[in-house]
C-alpha positions as CSV (number, residue, x, y, z in Angstrom):
1,X,-183.0,-12.4,-129.1
2,X,-181.3,-12.1,-126.6
3,X,-178.4,-9.5,-126.7
4,X,-176.0,-11.2,-124.6
5,X,-172.8,-12.5,-125.3
6,X,-172.4,-16.2,-124.8
7,X,-169.3,-16.8,-123.4
8,X,-168.4,-13.5,-121.1
9,X,-172.4,-12.8,-120.0
10,X,-172.0,-9.0,-121.8
11,X,-175.6,-7.8,-122.1
12,X,-177.0,-4.0,-122.5
13,X,-176.8,-1.2,-119.9
14,X,-178.6,1.1,-119.2
15,X,-177.7,5.0,-119.3
16,X,-178.4,8.5,-120.0
17,X,-178.1,10.2,-123.6
18,X,-177.5,13.9,-122.2
19,X,-178.1,16.8,-124.6
20,X,-176.8,20.0,-124.7
21,X,-179.1,21.8,-122.2
22,X,-178.0,18.8,-119.7
23,X,-181.6,16.6,-120.1
24,X,-181.4,13.9,-119.6
25,X,-183.4,10.7,-121.5
26,X,-182.8,6.9,-121.0
27,X,-180.8,5.0,-123.5
28,X,-179.1,1.1,-123.9
29,X,-176.0,1.4,-124.6
30,X,-175.7,-2.4,-126.6
31,X,-172.8,-5.0,-126.8
32,X,-171.0,-5.2,-130.1
33,X,-171.7,-9.0,-130.7
34,X,-170.9,-11.1,-133.9
35,X,-172.0,-14.1,-134.9
36,X,-168.7,-16.0,-135.2
37,X,-167.9,-19.9,-136.1
38,X,-165.0,-20.8,-133.0
39,X,-163.1,-24.2,-133.9
40,X,-162.9,-26.4,-131.1
41,X,-159.7,-28.6,-131.3
42,X,-161.1,-31.6,-128.5
43,X,-164.3,-32.0,-130.6
44,X,-163.0,-32.0,-133.7
45,X,-165.9,-29.3,-135.3
46,X,-166.7,-25.9,-135.1
47,X,-169.2,-24.1,-132.9
48,X,-171.5,-21.2,-134.2
49,X,-171.6,-18.4,-130.9
50,X,-173.2,-15.0,-130.6
51,X,-170.0,-13.7,-129.3
52,X,-168.8,-9.9,-128.4
53,X,-165.7,-8.7,-129.9
54,X,-163.9,-8.4,-126.3
55,X,-164.9,-12.2,-125.8
56,X,-163.2,-12.9,-128.9
57,X,-160.1,-11.4,-128.2
58,X,-159.9,-13.1,-125.4
59,X,-160.6,-16.2,-126.7
60,X,-157.8,-15.6,-129.1
61,X,-155.5,-14.5,-126.6
62,X,-156.3,-17.8,-124.3
63,X,-155.3,-19.9,-127.1
64,X,-158.6,-21.0,-128.6
65,X,-162.1,-22.0,-127.8
66,X,-161.1,-25.0,-125.2
67,X,-158.8,-23.3,-123.4
68,X,-161.2,-20.4,-122.8
69,X,-164.1,-22.6,-122.2
70,X,-162.6,-24.6,-119.3
71,X,-161.2,-21.3,-117.9
72,X,-164.5,-19.7,-117.6
73,X,-166.9,-19.8,-114.9
74,X,-169.9,-21.4,-115.4
75,X,-171.9,-18.6,-114.5
76,X,-170.9,-16.6,-116.5
77,X,-171.9,-19.1,-119.9
78,X,-174.5,-19.5,-122.0
79,X,-176.4,-22.8,-121.3
80,X,-175.1,-23.5,-125.4
81,X,-171.4,-22.9,-124.0
82,X,-171.8,-25.0,-120.7
83,X,-172.8,-28.1,-122.6
84,X,-169.7,-27.3,-125.0
85,X,-167.6,-27.1,-121.9
86,X,-168.7,-30.6,-120.6
87,X,-167.9,-32.3,-124.0
88,X,-164.7,-30.7,-123.6
89,X,-164.0,-32.1,-120.2
90,X,-165.7,-35.1,-121.0
91,X,-163.3,-35.6,-124.4
92,X,-160.1,-34.3,-122.8
93,X,-160.9,-36.8,-119.6
94,X,-161.3,-39.8,-121.8
95,X,-158.3,-39.2,-123.9
96,X,-155.9,-38.6,-121.4
């Protein structure tokens, strides 16, 4: 199970846990992910995605899932989100 945001490509980071005696041991900083259902206005349906809370805030700020996906770079999106982006672009071109 991948711990990666499907919209912003946030992934675990590696760092050190530092004890009081300054001993450093490796640890992972996991992104804050939640399973959410977002509604696509263009497609007229809801979509379940695993998204970081930061990405959820960005989706709201940009005006919804459709606007976020249209503005997002393709290399940051997951394969599922890329398929959604293409479907939305196709639907918007068809309606004019």
